[in-house]
PAVEXDO-787309 format. One record per residue: x, y, z of N, C-alpha, C in turn. Coordinates in Angstrom, 2 decimals. Each point is the difference from the previous one (the first is absolute). Example, Ala and Ser with C-alpha at 12.3 -4.5 7.8 and 13.67 -1.06 7.14 Angstrom:
<nodes>
<<13.19 -5.69 7.80> <-0.89 1.19 0.00> <0.90 1.20 0.00>>
<<-0.35 1.05 -0.72> <0.82 1.19 0.06> <-0.77 1.09 0.73>>
</nodes>
This chain:
<nodes>
<<-12.18 22.74 3.44> <0.21 -1.10 -0.95> <0.81 0.50 -1.19>>
<<0.96 -0.79 -0.44> <0.83 0.38 -1.14> <-0.67 -0.40 -1.30>>
<<0.62 0.42 -1.12> <-0.62 -0.23 -1.31> <-0.15 -1.47 -0.34>>
<<0.88 -0.86 0.55> <-0.08 -1.42 -0.34> <-0.85 -0.81 0.98>>
<<-0.72 0.70 0.88> <-0.90 -0.70 0.90> <0.60 -0.37 1.33>>
<<1.27 0.32 0.24> <0.61 -0.30 1.29> <-0.36 1.09 0.99>>
<<0.14 -0.33 1.28> <-0.31 0.95 1.07> <1.30 0.46 0.62>>
<<0.20 1.34 0.11> <1.21 0.47 0.65> <-0.23 0.06 1.51>>
<<1.06 0.32 0.71> <-0.06 -0.07 1.46> <-0.73 1.17 0.64>>
<<-0.46 0.95 -0.81> <-0.60 1.21 0.56> <-1.38 -0.20 0.57>>
<<-0.81 -0.87 -0.57> <-1.37 -0.17 0.45> <-0.13 -1.15 0.97>>
<<-0.08 0.32 1.31> <0.00 -1.04 1.01> <-1.16 -0.96 -0.12>>
<<-1.20 0.50 -0.21> <-1.18 -0.86 -0.10> <0.08 -0.89 -1.23>>
<<0.41 0.59 -1.13> <0.13 -0.78 -1.23> <1.04 -1.10 0.15>>
<<1.13 0.34 0.61> <1.07 -0.98 0.20> <-0.50 -1.14 0.87>>
<<-0.70 0.30 1.07> <-0.52 -1.03 0.89> <-0.98 -0.90 -0.75>>
<<-0.82 0.58 -0.87> <-0.94 -0.80 -0.78> <0.72 -0.94 -0.95>>
<<1.03 0.52 -0.67> <0.78 -0.83 -0.92> <0.65 -1.15 0.76>>
<<0.57 0.28 1.15> <0.67 -1.05 0.77> <-0.99 -1.05 0.50>>
<<-1.20 0.43 0.36> <-1.04 -0.96 0.39> <-0.36 -0.91 -1.17>>
<<-0.10 0.59 -1.19> <-0.34 -0.80 -1.19> <1.14 -0.95 -0.35>>
<<1.23 0.42 0.25> <1.13 -0.90 -0.22> <-0.08 -1.22 0.91>>
<<-0.32 0.24 1.26> <-0.10 -1.11 0.96> <-1.07 -0.99 -0.45>>
<<-1.15 0.52 -0.43> <-1.09 -0.88 -0.44> <0.38 -0.76 -1.26>>
<<0.69 0.68 -0.92> <0.39 -0.65 -1.25> <1.07 -1.06 0.26>>
<<0.94 0.29 0.88> <1.01 -1.01 0.34> <-0.67 -1.26 0.54>>
<<-0.96 0.19 0.88> <-0.69 -1.14 0.60> <-0.73 -0.81 -1.07>>
<<-0.67 0.70 -0.91> <-0.80 -0.69 -1.02> <0.86 -0.75 -1.00>>
<<1.07 0.64 -0.49> <0.82 -0.66 -1.02> <0.86 -1.10 0.60>>
<<0.43 0.18 1.24> <0.75 -1.09 0.65> <-0.90 -1.23 0.19>>
<<-1.24 0.26 0.38> <-0.94 -1.12 0.18> <-0.27 -0.68 -1.34>>
<<-0.18 0.79 -1.06> <-0.26 -0.59 -1.32> <1.18 -0.85 -0.46>>
<<1.20 0.48 0.25> <1.20 -0.75 -0.39> <0.12 -1.29 0.80>>
<<-0.28 0.07 1.29> <0.15 -1.18 0.84> <-1.10 -1.03 -0.23>>
<<-1.10 0.43 -0.59> <-1.09 -0.94 -0.29> <0.27 -0.83 -1.26>>
<<1.01 0.39 -0.78> <0.39 -0.82 -1.15> <0.57 -1.33 0.49>>
<<-0.33 -1.06 -0.68> <0.59 -1.29 0.36> <1.45 -0.05 -0.47>>
<<0.76 -0.95 0.51> <1.39 -0.15 -0.43> <0.08 -0.23 -1.51>>
<<-0.92 -0.79 -0.52> <-0.02 -0.26 -1.44> <-0.31 1.27 -0.78>>
<<-0.95 0.79 0.48> <-0.34 1.26 -0.67> <1.17 0.98 0.05>>
<<0.69 0.06 1.14> <1.16 0.90 0.10> <1.11 -0.44 -0.95>>
<<0.23 -1.31 -0.06> <1.07 -0.51 -0.89> <-0.34 0.30 -1.45>>
<<-1.24 -0.24 -0.39> <-0.41 0.25 -1.38> <0.06 1.49 -0.35>>
<<-0.47 0.83 0.92> <0.02 1.45 -0.24> <1.43 0.53 -0.02>>
<<0.87 -0.52 0.87> <1.40 0.42 -0.01> <0.64 -0.32 -1.34>>
<<-0.29 -1.20 -0.52> <0.54 -0.39 -1.30> <-0.50 0.93 -1.10>>
<<-1.29 0.36 0.05> <-0.55 0.91 -1.00> <0.62 1.37 0.06>>
<<0.21 0.52 1.21> <0.60 1.32 0.13> <1.45 -0.01 -0.47>>
<<0.74 -1.06 0.33> <1.39 -0.10 -0.44> <0.07 -0.06 -1.53>>
<<-0.92 -0.70 -0.62> <-0.03 -0.05 -1.47> <-0.19 1.39 -0.58>>
<<-0.84 0.80 0.62> <-0.20 1.38 -0.47> <1.24 0.85 0.24>>
<<0.63 -0.19 1.15> <1.22 0.75 0.28> <1.08 -0.31 -1.03>>
<<0.13 -1.25 -0.38> <1.02 -0.39 -0.96> <-0.22 0.61 -1.38>>
<<-1.20 0.46 -0.28> <-0.29 0.62 -1.29> <0.39 1.48 -0.05>>
<<0.29 0.59 1.16> <0.30 1.42 0.05> <1.39 0.29 -0.58>>
<<0.05 0.94 -0.90> <1.27 0.36 -0.65> <1.04 0.44 1.03>>
<<-0.43 0.73 1.04> <0.94 0.50 0.99> <0.70 -1.15 0.74>>
<<-0.74 -1.07 0.26> <0.60 -1.14 0.70> <0.84 -0.86 -0.94>>
<<-0.35 -0.02 -1.27> <0.80 -0.76 -0.96> <1.38 0.63 -0.21>>
<<0.08 1.32 0.21> <1.24 0.71 -0.25> <0.80 0.30 1.27>>
<<-0.64 -0.07 1.16> <0.63 0.43 1.25> <1.20 -0.87 0.37>>
<<1.02 0.64 0.51> <1.19 -0.71 0.48> <-0.06 -0.26 1.49>>
<<-0.57 0.94 0.76> <-0.15 -0.16 1.45> <-1.46 0.23 0.38>>
<<-0.62 -1.00 0.58> <-1.42 0.07 0.35> <-0.17 -0.27 1.49>>
<<-0.61 0.92 0.70> <-0.34 -0.21 1.40> <-1.37 -0.68 0.07>>
<<-0.08 -1.09 0.73> <-1.24 -0.74 0.17> <-0.27 -0.09 1.51>>
<<-0.91 -0.86 0.40> <-0.25 -0.19 1.43> <-0.14 -1.48 0.29>>
<<0.28 -0.39 1.23> <-0.21 -1.37 0.44> <-1.42 -0.11 0.54>>
<<-0.84 -0.78 -0.67> <-1.39 -0.10 0.39> <-0.15 -0.43 1.45>>
<<-0.94 0.66 0.69> <-0.23 -0.28 1.42> <-1.47 -0.32 0.21>>
<<-0.27 -1.11 0.68> <-1.38 -0.36 0.27> <-0.77 -0.27 -1.28>>
<<-1.08 0.73 -0.20> <-0.88 -0.23 -1.15> <0.33 0.90 -1.19>>
<<1.16 0.66 0.01> <0.38 0.88 -1.11> <0.22 -0.80 -1.28>>
<<-0.16 0.68 -1.13> <0.25 -0.60 -1.30> <1.46 -0.45 -0.08>>
<<0.23 -1.20 -0.52> <1.31 -0.64 -0.01> <0.77 0.33 -1.29>>
<<1.19 0.59 0.16> <0.82 0.38 -1.16> <1.16 -0.96 -0.25>>
<<-0.04 -1.19 0.60> <1.12 -0.94 -0.15> <0.32 -0.28 -1.46>>
<<-1.03 -0.23 -0.82> <0.24 -0.31 -1.42> <0.56 1.20 -0.75>>
<<-0.38 1.21 0.40> <0.55 1.20 -0.64> <1.49 0.12 0.31>>
<<0.36 -0.24 1.25> <1.42 0.07 0.39> <0.82 -1.00 -0.80>>
<<-0.52 -1.22 -0.14> <0.72 -1.03 -0.77> <0.17 0.42 -1.45>>
<<-1.03 0.59 -0.59> <0.07 0.46 -1.39> <1.01 1.13 -0.15>>
<<-0.02 0.96 0.92> <0.94 1.12 -0.06> <1.44 -0.49 0.10>>
<<0.25 -0.87 0.96> <1.36 -0.52 0.17> <0.40 -0.85 -1.20>>
<<-0.96 -0.73 -0.56> <0.30 -0.84 -1.15> <0.43 0.79 -1.21>>
<<-0.45 1.23 -0.13> <0.43 0.81 -1.14> <1.14 0.95 0.36>>
<<0.56 -0.17 1.20> <1.20 0.73 0.38> <-0.20 1.28 0.77>>
<<-1.24 0.30 0.38> <-0.25 1.21 0.78> <0.37 -0.22 1.47>>
<<0.32 1.08 0.67> <0.25 -0.04 1.45> <-1.30 0.29 0.72>>
<<-0.32 -0.80 1.01> <-1.19 0.24 0.81> <0.43 0.51 1.37>>
<<-0.77 0.93 0.54> <0.28 0.56 1.31> <-1.23 -0.13 0.88>>
<<0.22 -0.27 1.28> <-1.07 -0.11 0.97> <0.13 1.10 1.04>>
<<-1.11 0.45 0.58> <0.07 1.06 1.00> <0.41 -0.50 1.38>>
<<0.67 0.88 0.74> <0.31 -0.25 1.40> <-0.21 1.30 0.76>>
<<-0.67 -0.08 1.13> <-0.27 1.19 0.80> <1.20 0.31 0.88>>
<<0.53 1.21 -0.15> <1.08 0.51 0.83> <-0.38 1.39 0.48>>
<<-0.06 0.18 1.31> <-0.33 1.31 0.57> <-1.29 0.56 -0.59>>
<<-1.02 -0.86 -0.06> <-1.33 0.40 -0.47> <-0.05 0.38 -1.48>>
<<1.03 -0.33 -0.76> <-0.02 0.25 -1.44> <0.28 -1.30 -0.72>>
<<-0.55 -0.12 -1.21> <0.28 -1.17 -0.83> <1.30 0.21 -0.75>>
<<0.90 -0.95 0.10> <1.16 -0.05 -0.87> <-0.18 -1.19 -0.94>>
<<0.79 -0.06 -1.05> <-0.09 -1.08 -0.97> <1.32 -0.74 -0.07>>
<<-0.07 -1.33 0.07> <1.19 -0.83 0.00> <-0.04 -0.94 -1.20>>
<<1.04 0.01 -0.83> <0.08 -0.91 -1.14> <0.05 -1.44 0.50>>
<<-0.74 -0.89 -0.65> <-0.08 -1.39 0.46> <0.24 -0.99 -1.14>>
<<0.46 -1.17 0.40> <0.08 -1.15 -0.90> <-0.65 -1.16 0.74>>
<<0.01 -1.18 -0.64> <-0.55 -1.18 0.66> <0.77 -0.34 1.27>>
<<1.26 0.43 0.09> <0.84 -0.33 1.15> <-0.04 1.05 1.11>>
<<-0.72 1.11 -0.22> <-0.04 1.06 1.00> <-0.70 -0.47 1.28>>
<<0.63 0.15 1.15> <-0.66 -0.39 1.26> <-1.24 0.86 0.25>>
<<-1.11 -0.64 0.35> <-1.24 0.69 0.32> <-0.41 -0.37 1.41>>
<<-0.54 0.97 0.70> <-0.48 -0.25 1.37> <-1.22 0.84 0.29>>
<<-0.61 -0.24 1.15> <-1.18 0.76 0.39> <0.44 1.36 0.54>>
<<-0.60 1.04 -0.55> <0.34 1.35 0.41> <-1.19 0.74 0.54>>
<<-0.19 1.23 -0.46> <-1.06 0.89 0.48> <-1.36 -0.68 -0.10>>
<<-0.70 -0.10 1.13> <-1.34 -0.59 0.08> <-0.06 -1.41 -0.58>>
<<1.10 -0.73 0.12> <0.01 -1.38 -0.44> <0.08 -0.19 -1.50>>
<<0.33 1.06 -0.74> <0.11 -0.07 -1.45> <1.41 -0.44 -0.38>>
<<0.10 -0.84 -1.01> <1.30 -0.49 -0.45> <0.85 1.14 -0.55>>
<<1.25 0.10 0.49> <0.91 1.05 -0.43> <1.36 -0.60 -0.33>>
<<0.72 0.62 -0.94> <1.34 -0.51 -0.36> <1.09 0.58 0.87>>
<<1.10 -0.72 0.07> <1.22 0.54 0.59> <0.82 0.64 -1.12>>
<<0.90 0.88 0.36> <0.86 0.60 -1.01> <-0.05 1.50 0.01>>
<<0.88 0.60 -0.80> <0.11 1.45 -0.08> <-1.08 0.56 -0.94>>
<<-0.71 1.05 0.42> <-1.00 0.61 -0.88> <0.63 0.57 -1.27>>
<<-0.73 -0.06 -1.09> <0.45 0.60 -1.25> <-0.45 1.46 -0.06>>
<<0.65 0.77 -0.84> <-0.40 1.39 -0.18> <-1.29 0.04 -0.82>>
<<-0.93 0.86 0.41> <-1.29 0.05 -0.68> <0.11 0.40 -1.46>>
<<1.06 0.70 -0.36> <0.18 0.42 -1.39> <0.27 -1.19 -0.92>>
<<0.35 -1.16 0.59> <0.28 -1.19 -0.81> <-1.28 -0.73 -0.42>>
<<-1.11 0.35 0.61> <-1.25 -0.74 -0.22> <-0.71 0.52 -1.25>>
<<-0.51 -0.92 -0.81> <-0.77 0.36 -1.19> <-1.51 -0.05 0.25>>
<<-0.44 -1.03 0.72> <-1.43 -0.23 0.22> <-0.21 -0.47 1.44>>
<<-1.08 0.46 0.61> <-0.43 -0.51 1.30> <-1.39 -0.62 -0.17>>
<<-0.13 -1.26 0.41> <-1.30 -0.68 0.01> <-0.41 -0.10 1.46>>
<<-1.08 0.64 0.37> <-0.34 0.11 1.41> <-1.42 -0.47 0.31>>
<<-0.20 -0.48 1.22> <-1.32 -0.46 0.41> <-0.82 1.14 0.55>>
<<-1.25 -0.28 0.30> <-0.88 0.95 0.66> <-1.26 -0.72 0.44>>
<<-0.72 0.59 0.93> <-1.28 -0.58 0.40> <-1.10 0.38 -0.98>>
<<0.18 1.11 -0.71> <-0.95 0.40 -1.04> <0.71 0.91 -1.00>>
<<-0.45 -0.08 -1.24> <0.44 0.90 -1.06> <-1.24 0.47 -0.76>>
<<0.16 1.08 -0.75> <-1.06 0.41 -0.93> <0.60 0.20 -1.39>>
<<-0.84 0.05 -1.04> <0.52 0.12 -1.37> <0.72 1.31 -0.29>>
<<-0.10 0.98 0.93> <0.66 1.28 -0.18> <1.39 0.03 0.64>>
<<0.40 -1.13 0.60> <1.33 -0.06 0.60> <0.02 0.17 1.50>>
<<-1.17 0.21 0.61> <-0.05 0.13 1.45> <0.34 -1.32 0.67>>
<<0.70 0.08 1.11> <0.40 -1.18 0.76> <-0.29 0.18 1.47>>
<<-0.48 -1.07 0.62> <-0.22 -0.02 1.44> <0.87 -1.08 0.61>>
<<0.93 0.39 0.85> <0.89 -0.96 0.63> <-0.49 -0.41 1.37>>
<<0.93 -0.56 0.79> <-0.35 -0.49 1.33> <-0.18 1.14 1.01>>
<<0.49 1.18 -0.33> <-0.16 1.12 0.91> <1.30 0.50 0.62>>
<<1.10 -0.74 -0.22> <1.27 0.42 0.58> <0.74 1.04 -0.80>>
<<-0.38 0.18 -1.27> <0.63 1.01 -0.84> <1.34 -0.40 -0.57>>
<<0.42 -1.26 0.16> <1.34 -0.40 -0.45> <0.15 0.14 -1.52>>
<<-0.97 -0.50 -0.75> <0.11 0.09 -1.45> <-0.19 1.43 -0.50>>
<<-0.85 0.78 0.67> <-0.14 1.40 -0.40> <1.34 0.73 0.12>>
<<0.73 -0.27 1.08> <1.31 0.64 0.17> <1.00 -0.51 -1.02>>
<<-0.04 -1.31 -0.28> <0.90 -0.55 -1.00> <-0.26 0.61 -1.37>>
<<-1.26 0.05 -0.40> <-0.33 0.54 -1.32> <0.36 1.48 -0.11>>
<<-0.14 0.73 1.11> <0.38 1.41 -0.02> <1.51 0.17 -0.17>>
<<0.77 -0.98 0.49> <1.47 0.08 -0.10> <0.53 -0.47 -1.35>>
<<-0.80 -0.73 -0.76> <0.48 -0.54 -1.27> <0.16 1.10 -1.05>>
<<0.97 -0.13 -0.89> <0.08 0.91 -1.14> <-1.29 -0.06 -0.82>>
<<-0.35 1.11 -0.62> <-1.26 0.07 -0.74> <-0.11 -1.05 -1.10>>
<<1.14 -0.39 -0.59> <-0.06 -0.90 -1.15> <-0.26 -1.46 0.40>>
<<0.05 -0.31 1.28> <-0.27 -1.37 0.43> <-1.49 -0.30 -0.17>>
<<-0.32 -1.10 -0.68> <-1.38 -0.37 -0.27> <-0.62 -0.66 1.23>>
<<-1.19 0.44 0.36> <-0.72 -0.54 1.15> <-1.17 -0.85 -0.48>>
<<-0.02 -1.27 0.37> <-1.06 -0.92 -0.41> <-0.64 -0.60 1.24>>
<<-1.29 0.22 0.18> <-0.73 -0.60 1.10> <-0.66 -1.29 -0.46>>
<<-0.02 -1.00 0.87> <-0.59 -1.29 -0.37> <-0.88 -0.49 1.14>>
<<-1.16 -0.56 -0.36> <-0.93 -0.49 1.01> <-1.00 -0.95 -0.66>>
<<-0.77 -0.68 0.83> <-1.10 -0.81 -0.52> <-1.12 0.92 -0.48>>
<<-0.80 -0.49 -0.94> <-1.10 0.81 -0.55> <-0.96 0.46 1.09>>
<<-0.18 -0.80 1.05> <-0.92 0.37 1.07> <0.51 1.18 0.82>>
<<1.25 0.41 -0.20> <0.57 1.13 0.72> <-0.02 1.29 -0.83>>
<<-0.50 -0.08 -1.21> <-0.10 1.19 -0.85> <-1.32 0.71 0.31>>
<<0.07 1.30 0.26> <-1.18 0.78 0.34> <-0.10 1.20 -0.95>>
<<-1.18 0.60 -0.11> <-0.15 1.15 -0.92> <0.90 1.17 0.37>>
<<0.16 0.27 1.30> <0.83 1.14 0.41> <0.54 -0.23 1.40>>
<<1.29 0.05 0.16> <0.63 -0.11 1.31> <0.00 1.39 0.65>>
<<-0.46 0.12 1.25> <0.11 1.31 0.69> <1.46 0.35 0.18>>
<<0.34 1.24 -0.36> <1.42 0.38 -0.01> <0.25 1.30 0.73>>
<<1.15 0.05 0.67> <0.53 1.23 0.58> <1.18 0.44 -0.86>>
<<0.46 1.23 0.23> <1.03 0.57 -0.85> <1.30 -0.80 0.03>>
<<0.29 -0.68 1.11> <1.26 -0.73 0.09> <-0.08 -1.39 -0.63>>
<<-1.18 -0.44 -0.40> <-0.15 -1.35 -0.55> <0.54 -0.05 -1.43>>
<<0.95 -0.91 -0.23> <0.64 -0.12 -1.31> <-0.86 -0.82 -0.96>>
<<0.00 0.39 -1.26> <-0.75 -0.71 -1.04> <0.93 -0.91 -0.80>>
<<-0.59 -0.94 -0.72> <0.77 -0.91 -0.85> <-0.32 0.25 -1.47>>
<<0.91 -0.42 -0.86> <-0.16 0.24 -1.44> <-0.91 -1.03 -0.67>>
<<0.03 -1.21 0.51> <-0.78 -1.11 -0.57> <-0.54 -0.84 1.15>>
<<-1.23 -0.47 -0.17> <-0.60 -0.94 0.96> <-0.30 -1.29 -0.74>>
<<0.46 -1.12 0.54> <-0.21 -1.31 -0.61> <-0.76 -0.89 0.97>>
<<-1.07 -0.61 -0.47> <-0.71 -1.02 0.75> <0.02 -1.28 -0.82>>
<<-0.61 -1.04 0.54> <-0.10 -1.25 -0.77> <-0.94 0.12 -1.18>>
<<-0.78 1.08 -0.08> <-1.00 0.13 -1.06> <0.25 1.15 -0.97>>
<<0.80 0.98 0.40> <0.16 1.17 -0.87> <1.28 0.76 0.34>>
<<0.41 0.84 -0.95> <1.15 0.89 0.16> <-0.47 1.43 -0.25>>
<<0.34 0.91 0.90> <-0.44 1.40 -0.10> <1.22 0.91 -0.09>>
<<0.11 0.76 -1.09> <1.05 1.02 -0.15> <-0.57 1.28 0.60>>
<<0.50 0.42 1.12> <-0.68 1.05 0.78> <0.33 1.42 -0.44>>
<<1.20 0.20 -0.53> <0.48 1.35 -0.33> <-0.08 0.94 1.21>>
<<0.16 -0.58 1.19> <-0.15 0.76 1.22> <1.09 1.06 0.18>>
<<1.15 -0.22 -0.61> <1.12 0.93 0.19> <0.34 0.77 -1.27>>
<<-0.90 -0.02 -0.98> <0.27 0.73 -1.25> <-0.81 1.27 -0.06>>
</nodes>
């Protein structure tokens, strides 16, 4: 185990235990999210977007990578409209060769179903050095910046490729926030976690 509580690849039994706990946590937080009613999801999405709009990093950012909500995920439609309204460029992810790329989008950008039925944009990917902030989803987050994704590792690889100065913001419903996400050494942390009820400055990378 490393100093920050993550597990490196050296301990086979420990790694297997962490991965088992990840599977259980994914199941639990996905179920909690899906048990929210449409009205509860809409209200919570609005609350989280209001908190995101208060963040200094998003008020100043010129290029912001967001995500297209899928299924019961928190909806960032109002955040995208606010960012574009103040002149910022928004980018959406697209999976190419098992990696996430980011494509700048406008209201006129063609969108279609891509990897696992998730909405993806058409167009040429932008260089990651152009991005100021990434707002990303997860099945669970903790106040220390830990994130649990779907298990494919796409966002972990994207975050590892980003320049250090790019701000990482995780967003989720309050029911997806847990005291501690089980982590392995390759799992990327976020700088801030925002839910519909609270904002956590994690200092995970300081």
